[in-house]
C-alpha positions in Angstrom: 27.1 2.2 -2.8 24.5 0.7 -0.5 21.6 -1.8 -2.2 18.3 0.8 -1.3 16.4 -0.4 2.3 12.8 -1.0 0.0 12.0 -1.5 -3.7 9.0 -1.4 -5.3 7.6 -4.3 -8.2 4.7 -2.8 -9.8 2.2 -5.3 -11.7 -1.7 -4.3 -13.2 -4.6 -6.2 -12.4 -7.1 -5.0 -15.0 -7.9 -1.0 -13.8 -6.1 -2.0 -10.5 -2.3 -1.0 -9.7 -0.6 -3.5 -7.6 2.4 -2.3 -6.0 4.2 -5.2 -3.8 7.0 -3.4 -1.1 9.8 -5.3 -0.2 12.5 -4.2 2.6 12.3 -1.2 5.5 10.1 2.2 5.2 11.0 4.3 7.4 11.6 8.3 7.8 15.0 7.8 5.5 13.3 6.2 2.8 9.9 7.2 2.6 9.3 10.3 0.6 10.8 7.9 -2.1 8.3 5.4 -1.3 6.2 7.4 -1.7 6.8 9.5 -5.3 7.0 5.9 -6.0 3.5 5.3 -5.4 1.7 7.7 -6.3 3.8 8.0 -10.1 2.6 4.1 -10.7 -1.0 5.3 -9.5 -2.7 6.6 -13.2 -5.9 8.7 -13.2 -7.1 5.7 -14.9 -6.7 3.3 -12.2 -9.5 2.6 -10.1 -7.3 2.1 -7.4 -4.3 0.9 -5.9 -3.2 -2.4 -3.8 0.4 -2.1 -1.8 0.8 -5.9 -0.6 2.9 -5.2 2.5 3.6 -9.3 2.8 7.2 -8.8 2.0 7.5 -5.2 3.6 9.8 -6.0 7.1 9.3 -3.0 8.7 7.5 0.1 8.3 7.4 3.1 11.4 5.3 5.6 11.5 6.4 7.8 9.0 5.3 4.7 6.4 2.0 4.8 7.9 1.4 8.2 7.9 2.8 8.0 4.6 -0.3 5.2 4.1 -2.8 7.4 5.7 -1.9 11.0 3.8 -2.1 8.6 0.2 -5.2 6.8 1.1 -6.9 10.3 1.7 -5.5 11.9 -1.6 -7.1 8.8 -3.6 -10.2 9.1 -2.0 -10.5 12.9 -2.9 -10.1 11.0 -6.7 -12.7 8.7 -6.3 -10.1 5.9 -6.5 -9.2 3.4 -3.1 -6.5 2.0 -1.2 -6.2 -1.7 -0.1 -3.6 -3.2 1.8 -2.6 -6.8 1.5 -1.3 -8.3 5.1 -0.7 -11.7 6.4 -3.1 -11.6 9.4 -0.4 -12.7 12.3 2.5 -10.3 10.7 3.5 -7.2 13.1 3.0 -4.8 10.3 -0.6 -6.0 11.0 -0.9 -5.4 15.1 0.6 -1.9 13.3 -1.9 -1.6 12.0 -4.5 -2.3 14.7 -2.4 0.1 16.4 -3.1 3.2 14.8 -6.2 2.8 12.8 -5.2 1.9 9.8 -6.7 -0.9 8.8 -10.3 0.7 9.5 -9.5 3.8 7.7 -9.1 1.1 4.2 -9.6 -1.9 3.7 -6.8 -4.8 5.0 -6.9 -8.4 3.1 -4.6 -11.1 4.2 -4.2 -12.9 -0.3 -3.6 -10.3 -3.1 -6.5 -12.0 -4.6 -9.4 -10.3 -2.1 -8.1 -6.9 -1.8 -7.8 -6.6 -6.0 -11.2 -7.9 -5.8 -12.4 -5.5 -3.4 -10.4 -2.6 -5.5 -12.1 -3.6 -8.6 -15.2 -2.2 -10.4 -18.1 -4.9 -9.9 -20.3 -5.8 -13.3 
């Protein structure tokens, strides 16, 4: 039995769910990743932050998943935020596909969580 290409590591930061996506996301596992991300997000969550810093590969299927997930969340008045290091190859993918202009992208987890959290 082979190891999964990607694993999801869940955390909760108050009203914001955080998922660290470790490994590779491509057409072979994107459906499973999508089920996992949707399963983590509750109706009570203010938003979801996907930490892509430990993601080593993200193809067009993974980019499309993030667009679709973000649109679903917007319809429920929830926020999707992404964490990507500025110089990472994945940051370039987000820029090429305009994902970084559709959803907030931060270089640190703290900044992404703060952006997705309600203000007091």
